[in-house]
Structure formats: structure tokens, C-alpha cells
DRENMAR-495246 format. One record per residue (C-alpha): residue number from 1; residue in one letter; x, y, z. Coordinates in pm, whole numbers, plus 50000, padded with zeros to 5 digits. Example, Ala and Ser with C-alpha at 12.3 -4.5 7.8 and 13.67 -1.06 7.14 Angstrom:
2
<1; 'a'; <51230; 49550; 50780>>
<2; 's'; <51367; 49894; 50714>>
END
This chain:
248
<1; 'm'; <49990; 49978; 50022>>
<2; 'd'; <50147; 50341; 49907>>
<3; 'd'; <50258; 50567; 50149>>
<4; 'p'; <50021; 50907; 50145>>
<5; 'n'; <50296; 51089; 50264>>
<6; 'a'; <50528; 50992; 49987>>
<7; 'a'; <50691; 51271; 49746>>
<8; 'v'; <50486; 51305; 49429>>
<9; 'p'; <50675; 51305; 49108>>
<10; 'p'; <50631; 51654; 48914>>
<11; 'p'; <50411; 51676; 48597>>
<12; 'p'; <50578; 51587; 48268>>
<13; 'l'; <50710; 51904; 48074>>
<14; 'p'; <50475; 52017; 47755>>
<15; 'p'; <50618; 51933; 47426>>
<16; 'r'; <50877; 52190; 47256>>
<17; 'p'; <50705; 52342; 46952>>
<18; 'v'; <50852; 52199; 46605>>
<19; 's'; <51060; 52497; 46425>>
<20; 'r'; <50936; 52532; 46051>>
<21; 'p'; <51191; 52617; 45761>>
<22; 'w'; <51145; 52992; 45662>>
<23; 'w'; <51017; 52894; 45304>>
<24; 'r'; <50726; 52731; 45467>>
<25; 'h'; <50610; 53025; 45670>>
<26; 'p'; <50218; 53089; 45594>>
<27; 'v'; <50295; 53461; 45503>>
<28; 'f'; <50564; 53373; 45245>>
<29; 'v'; <50355; 53122; 45101>>
<30; 'v'; <50080; 53378; 45062>>
<31; 'v'; <50317; 53613; 44886>>
<32; 'v'; <50458; 53384; 44641>>
<33; 'v'; <50108; 53288; 44532>>
<34; 'l'; <49987; 53631; 44476>>
<35; 'a'; <50316; 53706; 44281>>
<36; 'g'; <50256; 53400; 44078>>
<37; 'l'; <49886; 53495; 44011>>
<38; 'g'; <49979; 53857; 43901>>
<39; 'f'; <50244; 53725; 43670>>
<40; 'v'; <49996; 53486; 43488>>
<41; 'l'; <49746; 53783; 43474>>
<42; 's'; <50025; 53979; 43304>>
<43; 'r'; <50118; 53737; 43039>>
<44; 'l'; <49739; 53694; 42956>>
<45; 'g'; <49618; 54061; 42942>>
<46; 'g'; <49931; 54214; 42784>>
<47; 'g'; <50035; 54434; 43061>>
<48; 'd'; <50340; 54669; 43083>>
<49; 'g'; <50572; 54381; 43115>>
<50; 'd'; <50761; 54203; 42780>>
<51; 'g'; <50444; 54034; 42694>>
<52; 'g'; <50283; 54368; 42627>>
<53; 'r'; <50594; 54470; 42426>>
<54; 'a'; <50542; 54164; 42230>>
<55; 's'; <50185; 54244; 42127>>
<56; 'e'; <50262; 54573; 42034>>
<57; 'e'; <50517; 54445; 41811>>
<58; 'k'; <50294; 54205; 41657>>
<59; 'a'; <50037; 54451; 41651>>
<60; 'g'; <50285; 54651; 41378>>
<61; 'p'; <50359; 55042; 41356>>
<62; 'p'; <50144; 55282; 41483>>
<63; 'a'; <49834; 55461; 41266>>
<64; 'a'; <50036; 55745; 41192>>
<65; 's'; <50299; 55545; 41024>>
<66; 'v'; <50075; 55353; 40849>>
<67; 't'; <49898; 55695; 40709>>
<68; 'v'; <50241; 55818; 40581>>
<69; 's'; <50316; 55507; 40398>>
<70; 'a'; <49973; 55472; 40236>>
<71; 's'; <49991; 55856; 40122>>
<72; 'a'; <50349; 55789; 39994>>
<73; 's'; <50242; 55458; 39808>>
<74; 'a'; <49928; 55649; 39656>>
<75; 'r'; <50162; 55917; 39482>>
<76; 'p'; <50225; 55807; 39130>>
<77; 'k'; <50552; 55713; 39007>>
<78; 'p'; <50621; 55869; 38682>>
<79; 's'; <50727; 55591; 38424>>
<80; 'g'; <50757; 55833; 38145>>
<81; 'p'; <50594; 56156; 37992>>
<82; 'p'; <50250; 56134; 37808>>
<83; 'p'; <50243; 56282; 37499>>
<84; 'l'; <50064; 56589; 37528>>
<85; 'v'; <50113; 56793; 37177>>
<86; 'g'; <49807; 56862; 37020>>
<87; 'k'; <49636; 56880; 37340>>
<88; 'r'; <49464; 57196; 37507>>
<89; 'l'; <49673; 57333; 37824>>
<90; 'k'; <49432; 57264; 38072>>
<91; 'd'; <49394; 56891; 37961>>
<92; 'a'; <49762; 56877; 37929>>
<93; 'k'; <49820; 56957; 38284>>
<94; 'e'; <49581; 56741; 38412>>
<95; 'q'; <49702; 56458; 38241>>
<96; 'a'; <50064; 56508; 38338>>
<97; 's'; <49991; 56543; 38713>>
<98; 'a'; <49817; 56206; 38714>>
<99; 'a'; <50097; 56079; 38547>>
<100; 'g'; <50342; 56206; 38822>>
<101; 'f'; <50474; 56549; 38610>>
<102; 'd'; <50460; 56901; 38727>>
<103; 'v'; <50398; 57158; 38417>>
<104; 'v'; <50539; 57484; 38335>>
<105; 's'; <50429; 57659; 37990>>
<106; 'h'; <50567; 57919; 37784>>
<107; 'd'; <50413; 58104; 37460>>
<108; 'a'; <50557; 57889; 37160>>
<109; 's'; <50535; 58188; 36936>>
<110; 'd'; <50775; 58524; 36935>>
<111; 'q'; <50481; 58699; 37115>>
<112; 'd'; <50585; 58604; 37472>>
<113; 'a'; <50221; 58603; 37602>>
<114; 'r'; <50129; 58506; 37923>>
<115; 'q'; <49904; 58166; 37958>>
<116; 'w'; <49616; 58305; 38200>>
<117; 'd'; <49341; 58147; 38076>>
<118; 'v'; <49471; 57758; 38019>>
<119; 'g'; <49158; 57669; 37842>>
<120; 'g'; <49229; 57894; 37545>>
<121; 'w'; <49579; 57760; 37496>>
<122; 'k'; <49709; 57448; 37282>>
<123; 'v'; <50039; 57241; 37304>>
<124; 'c'; <50274; 57248; 37006>>
<125; 'f'; <50627; 57160; 37193>>
<126; 'q'; <50704; 56923; 37496>>
<127; 'g'; <51038; 56920; 37671>>
<128; 's'; <51167; 56825; 37984>>
<129; 'a'; <51238; 57126; 38268>>
<130; 'g'; <51439; 56887; 38511>>
<131; 'q'; <51317; 56831; 38870>>
<132; 'r'; <51205; 57003; 39141>>
<133; 's'; <51287; 56980; 39526>>
<134; 'g'; <51000; 56772; 39583>>
<135; 'g'; <51099; 56524; 39363>>
<136; 'r'; <50857; 56537; 39071>>
<137; 'p'; <50981; 56587; 38717>>
<138; 'v'; <50872; 56890; 38539>>
<139; 'l'; <50751; 56907; 38157>>
<140; 'd'; <50806; 57253; 37981>>
<141; 'l'; <50520; 57317; 37708>>
<142; 'g'; <50531; 57559; 37440>>
<143; 'v'; <50191; 57650; 37357>>
<144; 'v'; <50000; 57899; 37132>>
<145; 'r'; <49649; 58011; 37104>>
<146; 'v'; <49390; 57769; 37032>>
<147; 'e'; <49300; 57929; 36708>>
<148; 'a'; <49647; 57979; 36574>>
<149; 'p'; <49886; 57735; 36392>>
<150; 'c'; <50177; 57569; 36537>>
<151; 'p'; <50536; 57773; 36452>>
<152; 'r'; <50759; 57554; 36270>>
<153; 'a'; <51014; 57600; 36570>>
<154; 'd'; <50970; 57680; 36919>>
<155; 'g'; <50973; 58047; 36947>>
<156; 'g'; <50910; 58124; 36575>>
<157; 'k'; <50641; 58312; 36416>>
<158; 'i'; <50293; 58164; 36384>>
<159; 'p'; <50242; 58083; 36010>>
<160; 'w'; <49912; 58271; 35973>>
<161; 'p'; <49742; 58180; 35614>>
<162; 'a'; <49758; 58399; 35313>>
<163; 'm'; <49447; 58499; 35162>>
<164; 'p'; <49395; 58278; 34862>>
<165; 'a'; <49302; 58446; 34505>>
<166; 'v'; <48920; 58358; 34444>>
<167; 't'; <48864; 58624; 34185>>
<168; 'g'; <48697; 58485; 33864>>
<169; 'm'; <48549; 58175; 34073>>
<170; 't'; <48204; 58134; 34098>>
<171; 'f'; <48066; 58211; 34431>>
<172; 'g'; <48007; 57846; 34547>>
<173; 'r'; <48340; 57767; 34451>>
<174; 'a'; <48506; 58032; 34650>>
<175; 'g'; <48348; 57977; 34956>>
<176; 'e'; <48447; 57589; 34932>>
<177; 't'; <48837; 57772; 34884>>
<178; 'l'; <48795; 57970; 35202>>
<179; 'g'; <48635; 57741; 35391>>
<180; 'p'; <48955; 57568; 35540>>
<181; 'i'; <49113; 57909; 35657>>
<182; 'g'; <48838; 57961; 35896>>
<183; 'f'; <48691; 58277; 35842>>
<184; 'r'; <48390; 58373; 36088>>
<185; 'k'; <48209; 58472; 35766>>
<186; 'v'; <48198; 58545; 35345>>
<187; 'e'; <47983; 58806; 35278>>
<188; 'p'; <47831; 58848; 34890>>
<189; 'e'; <47775; 59192; 34763>>
<190; 's'; <47660; 59275; 34422>>
<191; 'a'; <47924; 59428; 34202>>
<192; 'y'; <47694; 59641; 34042>>
<193; 's'; <47503; 59902; 34205>>
<194; 'd'; <47206; 59873; 34014>>
<195; 'v'; <47159; 59482; 34028>>
<196; 'e'; <47047; 59307; 34338>>
<197; 'l'; <47183; 58941; 34455>>
<198; 'p'; <46930; 58662; 34388>>
<199; 'g'; <46864; 58464; 34716>>
<200; 'v'; <47106; 58177; 34609>>
<201; 'a'; <47421; 58345; 34445>>
<202; 'd'; <47644; 58025; 34419>>
<203; 'p'; <47655; 58069; 34009>>
<204; 'w'; <47760; 58444; 34029>>
<205; 'k'; <48127; 58525; 33961>>
<206; 'v'; <48366; 58680; 34191>>
<207; 'c'; <48475; 59029; 34066>>
<208; 'f'; <48645; 59186; 34367>>
<209; 'q'; <48760; 59067; 34685>>
<210; 'd'; <48858; 59170; 35070>>
<211; 'p'; <49115; 59091; 35161>>
<212; 'e'; <49325; 59115; 34862>>
<213; 'p'; <49488; 58807; 34735>>
<214; 'g'; <49851; 58708; 34921>>
<215; 'k'; <49756; 58917; 35227>>
<216; 't'; <49820; 58747; 35565>>
<217; 'v'; <49533; 58670; 35771>>
<218; 'e'; <49561; 58680; 36109>>
<219; 'n'; <49320; 58531; 36353>>
<220; 'p'; <49090; 58464; 36056>>
<221; 'q'; <48807; 58332; 36288>>
<222; 'f'; <48738; 58675; 36384>>
<223; 'g'; <48721; 58821; 36031>>
<224; 't'; <48505; 58868; 35743>>
<225; 'v'; <48542; 58816; 35380>>
<226; 'y'; <48365; 59069; 35146>>
<227; 'l'; <48316; 58928; 34777>>
<228; 'k'; <48145; 59114; 34514>>
<229; 'l'; <47978; 58939; 34222>>
<230; 'a'; <47844; 58983; 33896>>
<231; 'p'; <47559; 58806; 33733>>
<232; 'p'; <47711; 58468; 33492>>
<233; 'd'; <47572; 58659; 33182>>
<234; 'a'; <47718; 58988; 33263>>
<235; 'p'; <48132; 59095; 33264>>
<236; 'c'; <48296; 59226; 33585>>
<237; 'p'; <48292; 59609; 33620>>
<238; 'e'; <48580; 59803; 33612>>
<239; 'r'; <48544; 59904; 33930>>
<240; 'p'; <48307; 59825; 34215>>
<241; 'y'; <47950; 59963; 34238>>
<242; 'a'; <47945; 60093; 33893>>
<243; 'e'; <47585; 60057; 33679>>
<244; 'l'; <47531; 59758; 33479>>
<245; 'r'; <47276; 59933; 33264>>
<246; 'p'; <47338; 60317; 33319>>
<247; 'g'; <47046; 60557; 33238>>
<248; 'r'; <46783; 60291; 33310>>
END
């Protein structure tokens, strides 16, 4: 039987807490998980890291660069000057610009006139005027008024036609001869003061003409030819407006 007065042994000590490695600490684990999650999200969303730069590189150059390139590619590259001789200056300028050329013009005659109304001039000569600082080649066009014939050489005199001789012809034949010159009007008159012209004077013969034969006719499109006619069965008078039957 146990002695109640015997000494009671002390209770056992509580177990000593186990020490954990630093990398298994809960706070560290949470930090690592959050960092990993942020990295994954940045890769998926194309953030500010390398992934974002890769996306930008894949997307191509900025919109401004694309606009400049498109504008540059839209400008025509000249392959050769278009033939412009014979065209009106206005049309020639438009065609040259569409082909990638600029245009300067000068009076191809000896008058040195300025081309204020580009629709009233035509191209007689075409040459090169070099290249401007902007890079577009320039065409130099020698022009004259639309109504004028081209000179034989750039800067020469305009070869206006000479008045043909139509005296002795019938009025009908004279009109055919004068037609190519381009007179504004051919006006018949009776060579006799006492004889009236018929409604159709084609068979009548030309006795006098104005302008005189051989005279240079400048700008015939503004001029009028006056032809004095005699009846087919009557001779021409010695002077215009004489009487065929004096005293009647």
C-alpha cells in the first residue's frame, strides 16, 4: 500500500514546439502565390512587361506611320512623260499631274504672251524642265492660242495663212476654197449698184475680193471676207458699184 506521505513526482513538461523552415511560413507562401497570380495575369492581359511589348510589336507600326506609308504609296511614280502635243493646256496639265509630272508653260510663238486662261491654249512643243526639290519631274510645254497654227520651231512666228485668190471663181467655188482658213463669215455683195443679188448666189462670179490675194490673215476666226459678184451672163465692172445698165 502506498504511503500517502510519499513525494509526488512533478508533471511531465509540455512538448517543445517544432521549428518550421522559413520558406514554409504562411506569410511567405501567400506572397509567392499572389506574385505568381499577378505574373500569369500580366501575361494573359499584355501588361507593361515583355508580353505587352510583344503584343505591340505583333500589332505593327503606329497608325500615323501607316497613314504616311499609304500616302506615299498613293503618289504616282512616273514611268515616262505622256504625249501632250495637240492637247489643250488645261487637259495637258491634268494628264501630266496624273502621271506624276509637274508642268510649266511658255508662249511657243515670238509674242511671249502669258497663259492666264489655260483653256484657251494648245500644246505645240513638249520638253523636260528638270526636277523640282519635291522630287517630281517637270515638263516644259510650248503653247499657242487654240485658234493659231503652231510655229515651225519653238519661239518662231505663227504661220498665219495667206488670203487665196478667188476672183474669177463662182461664189460657190470661192466659199469652198475659203472654208479651210476658218473665216468667221464670207459676205457676198453685188458688184453692180443697179443689180440685186438673188437668194442663192452660188453661180455668180467673183469680181472683187477683200482681203486682197496674198495678204496675211491673222486670227481669221474673227474676220469677214467681202466678195463682190457679177451675174453669170454679165462681165465684171471696171470698178465696184458701177452701173450695169446706165440711164435705166
